[in-house]
C-alpha positions in Angstrom: -89.3 6.9 10.6 -89.0 5.2 7.2 -88.7 8.6 5.6 -85.8 9.6 7.8 -84.1 6.3 7.0 -84.5 6.9 3.3 -83.0 10.4 3.6 -80.0 9.0 5.5 -79.5 6.3 3.0 -79.6 8.9 0.2 -77.1 11.1 1.9 -74.8 8.1 2.5 -75.0 7.2 -1.2 -74.2 10.8 -2.2 -71.4 11.1 0.3 -69.9 7.8 -0.9 -70.1 9.0 -4.5 -68.5 12.3 -3.6 -65.7 10.6 -1.7 -65.1 8.2 -4.6 -64.9 11.1 -7.1 -62.8 13.5 -5.0 -59.4 12.1 -5.8 -59.9 11.9 -9.6 -61.4 15.4 -9.6 -58.5 16.9 -7.6 -56.1 15.1 -9.9 -57.8 16.4 -13.0 -57.8 19.9 -11.6 -54.1 19.7 -10.7 -53.2 18.5 -14.2 -55.4 21.1 -15.7 -53.7 23.9 -13.8 -50.2 22.4 -14.1 -47.6 24.8 -15.7 -46.2 23.6 -19.0 -42.7 24.8 -19.8 -41.3 25.5 -23.2 -37.8 24.1 -23.5 -34.8 24.1 -25.9 -31.9 21.7 -26.1 -28.2 22.3 -25.6 -26.5 21.7 -29.0 -23.0 21.1 -30.0 -21.4 23.2 -32.8 -19.3 26.2 -33.7 -19.7 29.7 -32.5 -18.4 32.8 -34.2 -18.4 36.2 -32.6 -19.0 39.3 -34.8 -18.8 43.0 -34.3 -21.2 44.9 -36.6 -20.8 48.3 -38.0 -21.8 50.5 -41.0 -19.5 52.2 -43.4 -19.2 54.0 -46.7 -17.6 52.7 -49.9 -14.9 55.0 -51.4 -12.3 54.7 -54.1 -8.8 53.8 -53.0 -7.6 57.0 -54.6 -9.5 60.0 -56.1 -7.4 62.1 -58.5 -8.8 65.7 -58.9 -7.9 67.1 -62.3 -8.0 70.8 -63.0 -6.8 73.5 -65.4 -3.8 75.6 -64.9 -4.9 78.2 -67.6 -8.0 80.2 -68.2 -10.2 80.4 -71.2 -13.3 78.8 -72.7 -13.6 75.1 -73.1 -13.6 74.3 -76.9 -13.3 70.5 -76.6 -14.7 68.0 -74.1 -13.8 64.4 -74.8 -15.0 62.4 -71.8 -18.2 62.0 -69.8 -19.2 60.3 -66.5 -18.1 56.6 -66.1 -15.7 56.8 -69.1 -12.5 54.8 -68.7 -9.4 56.8 -69.5 -5.7 56.0 -69.9 -2.8 58.1 -68.7 -2.1 60.9 -71.2 -5.5 60.9 -72.8 -6.8 64.4 -73.6 -9.9 65.0 -71.5 -10.7 68.5 -72.5 -9.1 71.4 -74.4 -9.0 75.1 -73.5 -9.1 77.6 -76.4 -5.4 77.8 -77.3 -5.4 80.9 -79.6 -4.2 83.5 -77.0 -1.5 81.1 -75.8 -0.4 80.3 -79.3 -0.1 84.0 -80.0 2.1 84.3 -76.9 4.3 81.5 -78.1 4.7 83.3 -81.5 5.5 86.6 -79.8 8.1 85.0 -77.5 9.7 83.2 -80.4 10.0 86.5 -82.3 11.5 88.1 -79.2 14.0 85.3 -78.8 15.0 85.6 -82.5 15.5 89.4 -82.0 17.7 88.7 -79.0 19.8 86.2 -80.9 20.2 88.7 -83.8 21.2 91.4 -81.3 23.8 89.1 -79.8 25.3 88.5 -83.3 25.4 92.3 -83.8 27.2 92.9 -80.5 29.7 90.1 -81.2 30.5 91.5 -84.6 31.1 94.9 -83.1 33.2 93.4 -80.4 35.3 91.5 -82.9 35.8 94.7 -84.9 36.8 96.6 -81.7 39.2 93.8 -80.8 40.8 94.1 -84.2 41.2 97.9 -83.8 42.7 97.4 -80.4 45.3 94.9 -81.6 46.3 97.2 -84.5 46.7 100.1 -82.2 48.7 98.0 -79.8 51.1 96.9 -82.6 51.5 100.5 -83.8 52.2 101.6 -80.3 54.9 99.0 -79.9 56.6 100.0 -83.2 56.5 103.7 -82.4 54.9 105.2 -79.3 54.2 108.5 -81.1 51.8 106.9 -83.6 48.9 106.7 -81.0 48.4 108.9 -78.0 47.3 107.5 -74.6 43.9 108.9 -75.0 43.4 107.1 -78.3 44.7 103.9 -76.8 42.3 104.2 -73.9 39.4 104.8 -76.3 40.2 101.5 -78.0 40.6 99.6 -74.7 37.3 100.8 -73.2 35.4 100.3 -76.4 36.3 96.6 -76.2 35.2 96.4 -72.5 31.9 98.2 -73.3 31.1 95.8 -76.1 32.0 92.8 -73.9 29.5 94.1 -71.3 26.9 94.5 -74.1 27.5 90.9 -75.1 26.8 89.7 -71.6 23.7 91.8 -71.6 22.6 90.3 -74.9 23.2 86.8 -73.6 21.1 87.5 -70.5 18.4 88.9 -72.7 18.4 85.7 -74.7 18.0 83.6 -71.5 15.1 85.8 -70.4 13.5 85.5 -73.8 14.0 81.7 -73.8 12.4 81.5 -70.4 9.4 83.5 -71.5 9.1 81.2 -74.6 9.2 78.1 -72.4 6.5 79.6 -70.2 4.3 80.4 -73.1 4.9 76.9 -74.6 4.0 75.3 -71.2 0.8 77.4 -71.0 -0.1 76.3 -74.5 0.4 72.7 -73.5 -1.7 73.2 -70.4 -4.6 74.0 -72.8 -4.8 70.2 -73.1 -6.2 68.8 -69.9 -4.8 65.2 -69.8 -5.4 62.3 -67.5 -2.5 61.8 -65.1 -3.5 58.1 -64.4 -5.5 55.3 -65.7 -9.0 55.2 -64.2 -12.7 55.9 -64.4 -14.2 59.3 -64.5 -16.5 59.4 -61.4 -17.2 63.2 -61.6 -17.3 65.8 -64.3 -17.6 69.5 -63.3 -17.3 71.3 -66.6 -19.4 71.7 -69.7 -18.5 72.6 -73.3 -18.3 76.3 -73.9 -17.8 77.1 -70.2 -15.1 79.6 -69.4 -12.5 78.8 -66.8 -11.0 81.4 -64.5 -7.8 80.0 -63.0 -6.2 83.2 -61.8 -6.8 82.7 -58.1 -7.1 78.9 -57.8 -7.1 75.9 -60.0 -10.7 74.9 -60.9 -11.6 71.2 -60.5 -12.8 69.8 -63.9 -12.8 66.0 -63.4 -12.3 63.4 -60.7 -10.7 60.1 -61.8 -10.6 57.0 -59.7 -7.7 54.7 -60.6 -8.0 51.0 -60.1 -11.7 51.2 -59.2 -12.2 47.7 -60.9 -9.4 46.2 -58.8 -10.1 47.4 -55.2 -12.2 49.8 -53.2 -12.1 50.9 -49.6 -14.9 50.6 -47.1 -14.6 53.2 -44.3 -16.2 52.0 -41.1 -16.6 53.7 -37.7 -16.0 51.3 -34.8 -17.0 52.1 -31.2 -14.1 52.3 -28.7 -15.6 49.4 -26.8 -15.0 47.1 -29.8 -11.8 48.5 -31.2 -9.7 46.0 -29.1 -11.6 43.1 -30.7 -11.0 44.6 -34.2 -7.3 44.9 -33.4 -7.1 41.2 -32.4 -9.1 40.2 -35.5 -6.6 42.1 -37.6 -3.7 40.3 -36.0 -5.4 36.9 -36.6 -6.2 37.9 -40.3 -9.9 37.2 -39.7 -12.2 37.9 -42.6 -14.7 40.8 -43.0 -18.1 40.5 -44.7 -20.5 43.2 -45.7 -23.6 43.8 -47.8 -24.9 46.8 -49.7 -28.5 47.8 -50.3 -27.9 47.7 -54.1 -27.2 44.0 -54.0 -29.1 42.8 -50.9 -28.8 39.1 -51.6 -25.0 39.1 -52.1 -22.3 39.0 -49.4 -19.0 40.7 -50.2 -15.7 39.7 -48.7 -12.9 42.1 -47.5 -10.0 42.4 -45.2 -8.9 44.9 -42.6 -6.3 47.1 -44.2 -5.9 49.9 -41.6 -7.0 50.7 -38.1 -6.5 54.5 -37.7 -5.5 55.9 -34.4 -7.3 59.2 -35.0 -10.4 59.1 -33.0 -13.7 60.8 -33.8 -15.9 62.0 -30.9 -19.6 62.6 -31.6 -22.1 63.3 -28.8 -19.6 61.8 -26.3 -19.3 58.6 -28.4 -15.7 57.9 -29.4 -15.2 55.9 -32.6 -12.2 54.9 -34.7 -12.0 54.7 -38.5 -11.3 51.2 -39.8 -10.4 50.8 -43.5 -11.5 47.6 -45.3 -10.2 46.6 -48.7 -12.5 44.7 -51.1 -12.1 43.6 -54.7 -14.5 45.1 -57.2 -13.9 43.3 -60.5 -17.5 43.5 -61.6 -17.8 47.2 -60.5 -20.8 46.4 -58.3 -19.4 48.5 -55.4 -19.8 52.2 -56.3 -18.5 55.2 -54.4 -20.9 56.5 -51.8 -22.7 53.2 -51.1 -23.6 52.3 -47.5 -22.2 49.0 -46.3 -23.5 46.9 -43.4 -20.3 45.3 -42.1 -19.6 42.2 -39.9 -16.1 41.8 -38.4 -15.3 38.2 -37.4 -13.4 38.7 -34.1 -13.4 35.3 -32.5 -14.6 31.7 -33.0 -14.7 28.3 -31.3 -15.4 24.8 -32.7 -17.5 21.9 -31.4 -18.5 23.4 -28.1 -21.8 23.1 -26.1 -24.2 25.9 -27.3 -26.9 27.2 -25.0 -29.9 29.0 -26.6 -29.8 32.7 -25.7 -33.5 32.4 -24.8 -32.6 30.1 -21.9 -30.1 32.8 -20.6 -32.8 35.4 -20.8 -35.4 33.4 -18.9 -36.1 33.6 -15.2 -39.1 32.4 -13.2 -41.7 35.1 -12.3 -43.2 33.0 -9.4 -41.2 31.8 -6.5 -43.6 28.9 -5.9 -42.5 27.4 -9.2 -38.9 27.1 -8.1 -37.6 24.5 -5.7 -36.9 25.9 -2.2 -33.1 25.7 -2.4 -33.0 28.0 -5.5 -35.6 30.6 -4.4 -32.9 32.9 -3.2 -32.0 33.5 -6.9 -35.5 34.9 -7.4 -36.0 36.9 -4.2 -33.9 40.1 -4.7 -31.2 38.4 -6.8 -29.4 39.7 -9.9 -32.2 38.2 -12.0 -34.4 41.1 -11.1 -33.2 44.6 -11.4 -33.2 46.5 -8.0 -32.7 50.2 -7.6 -29.2 50.7 -6.1 -28.7 52.8 -3.1 -26.4 55.9 -3.3 -23.8 54.1 -1.2 -23.7 51.2 -3.7 -23.4 53.5 -6.6 -20.6 55.4 -5.0 -18.9 52.1 -4.2 -19.2 51.0 -7.8 -17.9 54.3 -9.1 -14.8 54.1 -6.9 -13.8 50.6 -7.9 -10.2 50.0 -8.9 -9.3 48.9 -12.4 -8.7 45.4 -11.2 -12.0 45.3 -9.4 -13.8 46.5 -12.5 -12.1 43.8 -14.6 -13.0 41.2 -12.0 -16.7 42.4 -12.0 -16.7 42.2 -15.8 -15.4 38.6 -15.8 -18.0 37.7 -13.2 -20.8 38.7 -15.6 -20.1 35.5 -17.4 -21.3 33.5 -14.4 -25.0 32.8 -15.1 -27.8 30.4 -14.2 -30.1 28.4 -16.5 -33.3 26.5 -15.4 -34.3 22.9 -15.9 -37.5 21.1 -15.0 -37.2 18.8 -11.9 -40.6 17.2 -11.1 -43.1 20.0 -10.6 -40.4 22.7 -9.9 -37.6 24.5 -11.6 -34.0 23.9 -10.7 -31.2 26.4 -11.3 -27.9 25.2 -12.8 -24.8 27.5 -12.5 -22.8 27.9 -15.7 -20.0 30.1 -17.1 -20.6 31.5 -20.6 -18.1 32.1 -23.3 -18.5 33.5 -26.9 -21.9 34.8 -27.9 -23.5 34.9 -31.3 -26.9 35.8 -32.6 -28.9 32.8 -31.2 -26.4 30.8 -29.1 -23.8 31.3 -26.4 -20.9 29.0 -25.6 -21.1 27.1 -22.3 -17.4 27.0 -21.1 -18.3 25.5 -17.7 -21.3 23.9 -16.2 -22.8 20.6 -15.1 -24.9 20.1 -18.3 -24.5 18.0 -21.3 -25.4 18.3 -25.0 -29.1 17.4 -25.4 -30.1 18.7 -21.9 -33.5 20.5 -22.0 -33.4 24.1 -20.7 -36.4 26.2 -19.9 -37.0 29.2 -22.2 -40.5 30.2 -21.2 -44.1 29.1 -20.4 -46.4 27.5 -22.9 -49.7 29.3 -23.2 
């Protein structure tokens, strides 16, 4: 009997101890299994929206210089990167044949001038004979017969025609001389503008053949130290933003791989309306002007471009991580917000064919309204042991933050961005 009593007493003590430790144990386990949320605060500041693109640096103008005449190159005065002035002799073609042509045409012109003098002398003599015969005929008609008088008359006319022919021959000879002189001058390949030689396509001793087309010898870029162009290709979805940025005179910044730590400034100079379609992607060329006083920007460099298209000042900024977060367990969300988790827009659902057809047949106004509705979002805050959804309307977006244009939240509010491990 005593043994049974001792057992009962022992069980009572153990039960009392278990009952006393149950609450702390359950509380400990609850705290141990409690979800800890990672949060981020709403900040106040400026937001600037950018459109990014890539482009290629090119000279504002590239002047191709060629040779109008053929022959071997006997003189080459410039090389790559040389700065030249307008009128400088860049190269010289062997002028001997062209100088010989000039001498020949000068001799021909001198011959034609002498021939004209001879014809004019004969014409003057013929005129004198004609006047004498005319006076004799007037004094006595029997002194000269009609045949003799006709001979004198038509001799004058013949020599007058020969004088016209001699003058035309002089014009022809002078034109040939001017052509030969021009060809001789073309033997000197000169710079038409001030600039920098960015390409040289000829070597000393090389023979040019310009009979069929003018060979390209040099490419000179004028004003390369003053300004260069950056040619960017902007997607059609962003070209409207670029047009507005151009109207607002917003700046453009870009970097190049050659100077990775330096940011270059530019401005939109031209938005071209000629579109380019590649693999069903439509882009528009945008020309950006940038100064190049230190000649750091060289033709052909690839630029990473950022167009500033819009900005706001002193607005509430929500971390983008908070916009991307949504709970993965419905039990963690308060009951009134669980509809956002169960089959809501937070989780992607496969659309039925009817829904896809309905979306495809939307009017332009309906598509615009649907686009605007995309700015209506939810963020999550901690309320006790559950998460609470707060409806907001977003505005401008940048790399890390998004503007909160509407919403029942204040600067400093803690938003859930994920779970802590």
